[in-house]
N, C-alpha and C positions, 0 to 999 in steps of 0.2 A: 950765796943768793939762791932763792928758790927758783924752780923751773918757770913759774909764772912770770916773775920779774925779768928773767933772762929772755923769755919769749917776747915780752912786751918791749924790751930794749931792742931786740933784733928787728921787731916789726917797725918800730919808729925809725931805726937806721935805714931799713929798706925803703920806707916812704921818703925819707930825706934824700937818699941817694937817687931814687927815681925822679924826684922833683928837681934835682941839681942841674939837669940839662935843659929845663924848661926856659924858654925865652919869654920873660915877663912882658917885655915891650911889645912883641909880636902878639902874644896872648891878649893883651889889653886892646890892641888895635882890632883884632878879630872880634872881640866882644863888643867893641864900639860899633863896628860894622853890622854885627848882628842886631844890636839895639836899633840902629837906623832901619834895617830890614823889617823888623817887627813893628816899629812905629808907623811906617806907611801902610802896613797890612792891618793894623788895628785901629787906624784913624776912622773917625765917623763924621762925615762921609769919607770914603776912600778917594783920594786924588790920584787918578790913574796916571797922569803925566808925572807926578812926583814919584809914584810907585815905580814906574818904568825907569825914571832917571836914577833912582837909588839902586835898582837892580843892575843897570848898566855900569854905574860907577863902582859898585861892589864887585862885579864880575871883572872889570878891568884891573882893579887893585888886587883881587885874588890871583889873577894871572901873574901879576908882577911879583907877588909874594911867593908863588910857586916857582917862578923862574929864579928867584934869589935864594930861597930856602928849601925848595922841594915841598912836598905835601906837608901841611901843618899837622903832623901826627900827634898822638897823645903824648909821646915822650918829648916832643918839641914845644908844645903849647898847652899841655894839660888836657884833661877830658873836656872842660868847658870850651877851651879854644879850638880843639879839634872838632867839637860839635858845631861851633859857630862857623868854621870853615866849610864843613859839609853843608850846613844850611844855606850858606851863600852860593855854593855850587848847585844845590838843589833848586834854588830860585833863579839860576842863570838861564831861564827858559828861552831867552833870545839867542842863545849860543849853544845849540844841542851838541855840536862837535866838541866844544869845551866840556860839557857835561859828560860826554862819552869818554873823553880823555881822562877826566877826573875819576870816573868809574874804573877805568883800567888801572890807574894809579892805586886806588883804594884796594882793588882786588889783589894787588901784588904786595901789599904791606904785610909784614909779619904779624902773627896773632898778637892781640893786645894793643896794636897801634891805631886801630879804628874800631868803632862799634859796628858789629855785623848788621844791626838794624839799619844803620845809615847806608851801608852798601845796598841793602834790600830796597830802600826807598829810592835811591838814585837809579838802581837797576830798573825799577818799574817806571821811573820817569822817562827813560830813554829807550825802552824796549817794548815791542808789541809782538805777541801778547805778553802782558806782565807776568811776573813769577810770584809775587807776594801779595797782590791785591791791595796795594796801598794807594793807587791812583784811580780816580773816578770823577763823577760829577753829580750834581743835584738834579733830580728829575722834576717834572712839573708838579708832582705830588709832595715835593719837599723831602724826598727820600734820597739818600746818597746811594749811588749805584757804581760798583767797580767797573772799570773798563775790562775788556776781554782778559781772561786769566788762563794761562796754560795749566793743564791737568787740574781742573777744579777739585777733584776728589782728594788730591794730595796737598791742597792749599794750606790747611791748618798745620799740617806736619812741617811744611817748608817754613811757614811763619814761626813756628815754635823753634826751629833750628837756628833762627837768627834773633831770638828773643822777643818776637812779636806775639801778642795774644791772639786768641781765636778771631777769625774774620767776623763772626756775628757780633762780637763785642766792639770791634773796630767800626763796623757799619753804624751801630748805635751812637758811638762817640762822634763820628764825622757827620752823621745826619743832624746832630744838634747844630753844627755849623751851617747846614742848609737853611734851617729856620732863622738863623741870625742874618743871613745874607739875602733872604727872599725879599722881593720888592713890596 
């Protein structure tokens, strides 16, 4: 066999082995929870009672999942399941202590078990001043403005270190959200 075929077979075996421990039932549940999370956030108009109820239910269920399985890491639920779990924690704004506990869990995971950008977003959600410039609000002019950021001169370097693009590009992207939510 030539080297290319051997490398391809080795690569396929590595992927199959990596996915062997994934819990498909838990992954599916997390993806369904994420779907509910996004449905209430993209509804037009947004029903704030339903929005809050979904967040509370998802937070409670995520706590139960963590108690039973530990953090739903990439090796446990795949990249999509791990991202869904992070998003649910990110939106658990009614329970900042839980968000801080999740952040501590994520920071202790071995490399490759969580996307660094997810740690950055959650860090900014619960820390002032924020480190990565991911949190802010829309001003009266319809422009997104980041909340206070530590060491603004080093912001783009920190963002790059976790796989986030430059702050200027992020501001343009999230300012588009401001125009969609303006009264």
